[in-house]
C-alpha positions as CSV (number, residue, x, y, z in Angstrom):
1,X,-18.3,-8.4,-18.9
2,X,-16.7,-11.9,-18.4
3,X,-13.4,-10.6,-19.8
4,X,-13.5,-7.7,-17.3
5,X,-14.3,-10.0,-14.3
6,X,-11.6,-12.4,-15.2
7,X,-9.0,-9.6,-15.5
8,X,-10.1,-8.1,-12.1
9,X,-9.7,-11.6,-10.5
10,X,-6.4,-12.1,-12.1
11,X,-5.2,-8.7,-11.0
12,X,-6.2,-9.4,-7.4
13,X,-4.1,-12.7,-7.6
14,X,-1.2,-10.9,-9.1
15,X,-1.4,-8.2,-6.4
16,X,-1.4,-11.0,-3.8
17,X,2.1,-12.1,-4.8
18,X,3.9,-11.3,-1.5
19,X,7.0,-9.9,-3.1
20,X,8.4,-8.4,0.1
21,X,7.9,-11.7,2.0
22,X,9.6,-13.8,-0.7
23,X,12.5,-11.4,-1.1
24,X,13.1,-11.2,2.7
25,X,13.0,-15.0,2.9
26,X,15.5,-15.3,0.1
27,X,17.8,-12.9,1.8
28,X,17.7,-14.8,5.1
29,X,14.9,-13.0,7.1
30,X,12.5,-15.7,8.3
31,X,9.4,-13.6,8.1
32,X,9.3,-9.9,7.3
33,X,5.9,-9.7,9.1
34,X,7.8,-9.9,12.4
35,X,9.8,-6.7,11.7
36,X,9.1,-3.0,11.9
37,X,5.5,-2.1,11.2
38,X,4.7,-5.7,10.3
39,X,3.6,-4.8,6.8
40,X,4.6,-6.9,3.8
41,X,6.1,-4.0,1.9
42,X,9.2,-2.8,0.1
43,X,9.7,-0.2,2.9
44,X,10.2,-2.9,5.5
45,X,12.6,-4.8,3.2
46,X,14.4,-1.5,2.7
47,X,14.7,-1.0,6.5
48,X,15.4,-4.6,7.6
49,X,16.9,-6.5,4.6
50,X,18.8,-4.3,2.1
51,X,18.0,-1.0,0.5
52,X,18.6,-2.2,-3.1
53,X,16.3,-5.2,-2.4
54,X,13.6,-2.9,-1.1
55,X,13.8,-0.8,-4.3
56,X,13.4,-3.9,-6.4
57,X,10.5,-5.0,-4.4
58,X,8.9,-1.6,-4.7
59,X,9.3,-1.7,-8.5
60,X,7.7,-5.1,-8.7
61,X,4.8,-4.0,-6.6
62,X,4.2,-1.1,-8.9
63,X,4.2,-3.5,-11.8
64,X,1.6,-5.7,-10.1
65,X,-1.1,-3.1,-10.9
66,X,0.5,-1.4,-13.9
67,X,0.6,-4.5,-16.1
68,X,-3.0,-5.7,-15.7
69,X,-4.3,-2.1,-15.9
70,X,-2.3,-1.5,-19.1
71,X,-3.7,-4.8,-20.5
72,X,-7.2,-3.7,-19.6
73,X,-6.6,-0.4,-21.4
74,X,-5.2,-2.2,-24.5
75,X,-8.2,-4.4,-24.6
76,X,-10.4,-1.3,-24.8
77,X,-12.3,-2.1,-21.6
78,X,-12.8,1.5,-20.6
79,X,-11.2,3.6,-17.9
80,X,-13.6,2.6,-15.1
81,X,-12.7,-1.0,-15.7
82,X,-9.0,-0.2,-15.9
83,X,-9.3,1.6,-12.6
84,X,-11.1,-1.4,-11.1
85,X,-8.4,-3.8,-12.4
86,X,-5.7,-1.6,-10.8
87,X,-7.6,-1.3,-7.5
88,X,-8.0,-5.1,-7.4
89,X,-4.2,-5.4,-7.4
90,X,-4.1,-2.9,-4.5
91,X,-6.6,-5.1,-2.6
92,X,-4.5,-8.1,-3.4
93,X,-1.4,-6.4,-2.1
94,X,-3.2,-5.3,1.1
95,X,-5.0,-8.6,1.7
96,X,-2.9,-11.2,-0.1
97,X,-4.6,-14.6,-0.5
98,X,-1.2,-16.3,-0.1
99,X,-0.4,-14.9,3.3
100,X,-3.8,-15.2,5.0
101,X,-4.6,-11.6,4.0
102,X,-1.6,-10.1,5.9
103,X,-0.2,-7.6,3.5
104,X,1.0,-4.0,2.9
105,X,-0.7,-0.7,2.4
106,X,-1.1,-0.7,-1.4
107,X,0.5,2.6,-2.3
108,X,3.1,1.0,-4.7
109,X,0.4,-0.8,-6.8
110,X,-1.7,2.4,-6.8
111,X,1.3,4.2,-8.3
112,X,1.3,1.5,-11.0
113,X,-2.3,2.3,-11.7
114,X,-1.6,6.0,-11.9
115,X,1.1,5.3,-14.6
116,X,-1.7,4.0,-16.8
117,X,-4.7,6.3,-16.1
118,X,-3.0,9.6,-15.0
119,X,0.9,9.6,-15.3
120,X,1.2,13.0,-13.7
121,X,-0.2,11.5,-10.5
122,X,2.9,9.3,-10.2
123,X,5.4,12.1,-9.5
124,X,2.8,13.9,-7.4
125,X,2.4,11.1,-4.9
126,X,6.2,10.3,-5.0
127,X,6.9,14.0,-4.2
128,X,4.7,13.9,-1.1
129,X,6.4,10.6,0.0
130,X,9.8,12.2,-0.6
131,X,8.9,15.1,1.6
132,X,7.6,12.8,4.3
133,X,10.8,10.7,4.0
134,X,13.0,13.8,4.4
135,X,10.9,14.8,7.5
136,X,11.1,11.4,9.0
137,X,7.5,10.3,8.7
138,X,5.8,9.6,5.3
139,X,2.5,8.2,6.5
140,X,0.6,11.6,6.9
141,X,2.2,12.9,3.7
142,X,0.9,9.8,1.8
143,X,-2.6,10.8,2.9
144,X,-2.0,14.4,1.9
145,X,-0.9,13.2,-1.6
146,X,-4.1,11.1,-2.0
147,X,-6.4,13.8,-0.8
148,X,-5.0,16.4,-3.1
149,X,-4.6,14.2,-6.2
150,X,-8.1,14.8,-7.5
151,X,-7.4,18.5,-7.5
152,X,-4.2,18.0,-9.5
153,X,-6.2,15.9,-12.0
154,X,-8.9,18.5,-12.3
155,X,-6.3,21.3,-12.9
156,X,-4.3,19.2,-15.4
157,X,-7.3,18.0,-17.3
158,X,-7.0,14.4,-16.2
159,X,-9.6,11.7,-16.8
160,X,-12.7,11.9,-14.6
161,X,-12.0,8.4,-13.3
162,X,-9.1,9.7,-11.2
163,X,-11.2,11.2,-8.5
164,X,-13.3,8.0,-7.7
165,X,-10.3,5.8,-8.1
166,X,-8.4,8.0,-5.6
167,X,-11.4,8.0,-3.2
168,X,-11.4,4.2,-3.3
169,X,-7.7,4.1,-2.7
170,X,-8.0,6.4,0.3
171,X,-10.8,4.2,1.7
172,X,-8.7,1.0,1.2
173,X,-5.7,2.8,2.9
174,X,-7.7,3.9,5.9
175,X,-9.4,0.5,6.3
176,X,-6.0,-1.3,6.1
177,X,-4.4,1.1,8.6
178,X,-7.2,0.6,11.1
179,X,-7.3,-3.2,10.6
180,X,-3.5,-3.3,10.8
181,X,-3.2,-6.9,9.8
182,X,-5.4,-7.9,12.7
183,X,-3.1,-6.4,15.3
184,X,-5.3,-6.0,18.5
185,X,-6.2,-2.6,19.8
186,X,-5.8,-1.7,23.5
187,X,-8.8,-2.2,25.8
188,X,-11.7,0.4,25.4
189,X,-10.7,3.8,26.8
190,X,-8.4,6.7,26.1
191,X,-5.5,4.6,24.9
192,X,-7.7,2.8,22.4
193,X,-8.9,6.1,21.0
194,X,-5.3,7.3,20.7
195,X,-4.2,4.1,19.0
196,X,-7.1,4.4,16.5
197,X,-6.1,8.0,15.7
198,X,-2.4,7.1,15.3
199,X,-3.3,4.2,13.0
200,X,-5.5,6.4,10.8
201,X,-3.1,9.4,10.6
202,X,0.3,7.9,11.3
203,X,-0.1,4.2,10.4
204,X,1.3,3.0,13.8
205,X,0.3,2.4,17.4
206,X,3.0,4.5,19.1
207,X,4.2,8.1,18.9
208,X,7.8,7.4,17.7
209,X,8.2,6.5,14.0
210,X,11.8,5.4,14.3
211,X,11.0,3.1,17.2
212,X,8.1,1.6,15.3
213,X,9.8,0.8,12.0
214,X,13.0,-0.5,13.6
215,X,11.3,-3.1,15.8
216,X,12.7,-6.6,15.7
217,X,10.9,-9.8,16.6
218,X,12.3,-9.7,20.2
219,X,10.7,-6.3,20.7
220,X,7.2,-7.5,20.0
221,X,4.7,-8.5,22.7
222,X,3.9,-12.2,23.0
223,X,0.9,-13.6,21.2
224,X,-2.3,-12.6,23.0
225,X,-0.7,-9.8,24.9
């Protein structure tokens, strides 16, 4: 039990490593949180720093969950514990201790967990993301990939832990989209309801995806607005 707890805590701390923030700082961007969607993610590095840097950040973020989950598997801790370890890295990525809990959306580390517990899930989710990328909006397609992943696992004879792990990932995703790194919602009324719906489905506050991801610091409202 102690071994499992220590590995879960260590996985959260590893997931908390703000790879995108550090890479952007190294490449001359003062704070990636002030660009685009405001998430600390490889996609924002891809859009605002350099594409090859964004790919490297994404690979490292995948490893943040894959490595501790693989270690848990090697230690014979059982698939439920392996899933908990991987999801701890997702939580660390979404709410990183080192950036006052301002993080990403956790899909990259979840892909790392899938490589360990259900490798077929990796190309499944990536395929949905690719379709979304080609259509110009991957956020709803990411949800579609998560919702249908348990069905794929059942059809492919995957381990039973895939369904609850995916359910937990879906919950973490929706909570993070709604919380949006503490970005304030509009005042109560129709616009707030629209903003909540957009956050949950589209992971943004406005209708235009290109306008959202290409925002620069000067495009943002002043603090408190």
